[in-house]
C-alpha positions as CSV (number, residue, x, y, z in Angstrom):
1,M,0.0,0.0,0.0
2,P,1.5,3.4,-0.9
3,K,2.3,5.9,1.8
4,R,0.2,8.9,2.4
5,A,1.7,12.2,1.3
6,P,3.0,14.2,4.3
7,T,0.8,17.0,5.5
8,P,2.1,20.4,4.4
9,P,3.2,22.7,7.2
10,P,0.6,25.3,8.2
11,A,0.8,28.8,7.0
12,D,2.3,31.1,9.6
13,D,-0.1,34.1,9.0
14,T,-2.5,33.6,11.9
15,R,-2.5,34.2,15.6
16,Y,-4.8,32.6,18.2
17,F,-6.2,34.1,21.4
18,T,-8.2,32.4,24.2
19,V,-11.3,34.2,25.5
20,I,-12.5,33.2,29.0
21,N,-16.1,34.1,29.8
22,P,-16.9,35.6,26.4
23,Y,-19.7,38.1,25.7
24,P,-22.3,36.8,25.2
25,E,-21.8,33.7,27.2
26,Q,-21.5,30.6,25.0
27,P,-21.7,32.5,21.7
28,Y,-21.6,29.3,19.7
29,V,-25.0,28.1,20.8
30,A,-27.3,30.6,18.9
31,L,-26.5,32.3,15.6
32,E,-27.4,35.7,16.9
33,D,-25.0,35.2,19.8
34,S,-22.3,34.2,17.4
35,K,-22.9,37.4,15.4
36,T,-22.8,39.5,18.6
37,F,-19.5,37.9,19.7
38,A,-17.9,38.4,16.3
39,R,-19.1,42.1,16.2
40,W,-17.6,42.6,19.7
41,L,-14.2,41.3,18.6
42,A,-14.3,43.0,15.2
43,S,-15.0,46.4,16.9
44,A,-11.7,45.9,18.8
45,I,-9.4,44.5,16.1
46,G,-11.2,45.3,12.8
47,Q,-13.4,43.0,10.8
48,D,-10.7,42.1,8.3
49,H,-8.5,40.6,11.0
50,L,-11.1,38.3,12.6
51,L,-10.9,35.0,10.8
52,A,-12.7,32.4,12.9
53,F,-13.5,31.3,16.4
54,Y,-13.7,27.8,17.9
55,H,-15.0,26.3,21.1
56,K,-14.4,23.1,23.0
57,P,-17.5,21.4,24.2
58,K,-15.8,20.2,27.4
59,S,-14.9,23.9,28.2
60,P,-18.2,25.8,27.7
61,N,-16.9,29.1,28.9
62,V,-13.8,29.2,26.6
63,V,-13.6,30.4,23.0
64,I,-10.5,30.4,20.8
65,V,-10.2,33.2,18.3
66,E,-8.2,33.1,15.1
67,T,-6.9,36.4,13.8
68,S,-4.6,37.5,11.1
69,K,-1.0,38.4,12.2
70,S,-0.9,41.4,9.9
71,G,-3.1,43.8,11.9
72,P,-3.2,46.3,14.6
73,D,-1.2,45.9,17.8
74,F,-3.1,43.1,19.6
75,G,-1.7,44.1,22.9
76,Y,-4.7,46.2,23.9
77,L,-7.0,43.3,23.1
78,M,-5.4,41.2,25.8
79,G,-6.4,41.4,29.4
80,E,-9.6,42.1,31.3
81,H,-12.7,43.4,29.6
82,R,-15.5,44.4,32.0
83,W,-18.9,44.1,30.3
84,R,-20.2,47.2,31.9
85,D,-17.5,49.2,30.2
86,F,-18.4,48.2,26.6
87,L,-22.2,47.5,26.9
88,R,-24.5,50.5,26.4
89,T,-27.2,49.3,28.8
90,P,-26.0,46.2,30.7
91,D,-28.6,44.4,32.7
92,V,-28.1,43.5,36.4
93,T,-26.5,40.1,35.7
94,E,-24.1,41.6,33.1
95,V,-22.8,44.5,35.3
96,E,-20.3,42.3,37.2
97,E,-19.3,40.0,34.3
98,T,-15.8,40.2,32.9
99,S,-14.1,38.6,29.9
100,Y,-10.4,37.7,29.8
101,I,-8.3,37.5,26.6
102,F,-4.8,36.1,26.4
103,P,-2.6,34.4,23.8
104,C,-3.6,30.8,23.1
105,A,-1.1,28.0,23.9
106,L,-2.2,26.2,20.6
107,S,-0.7,27.6,17.5
108,T,-2.4,25.9,14.6
109,S,-6.0,25.2,13.6
110,R,-5.2,21.5,13.5
111,A,-4.0,21.6,17.1
112,I,-7.2,23.3,18.1
113,A,-9.3,20.7,16.3
114,K,-7.4,17.9,18.0
115,A,-7.8,19.5,21.4
116,G,-11.5,19.9,20.8
117,E,-12.1,16.2,20.0
């Protein structure tokens, strides 16, 4: 039986971030929540730089975001984001919520897919 061709190395033009407690919570459940989450991130980094986001079913409060490397300084994206600071009219439950964004330990979409299995 012939050997399978080796998998080509991944392109090095993306960057990954981990979002803990994203707004809205569990944005992958409903389409409208997915759109809201994407708009929130795109408002911070620009819509051209947001490529995709992934979730791991075993970690329901974690989202991994894929962005392009060629973009604005992502340093201001990382850290703590209080919902009351960016929501126009947060309700009582959203006032004390906070999202945290930091670099992801996984560096390829394949590694993310394997971790989510």
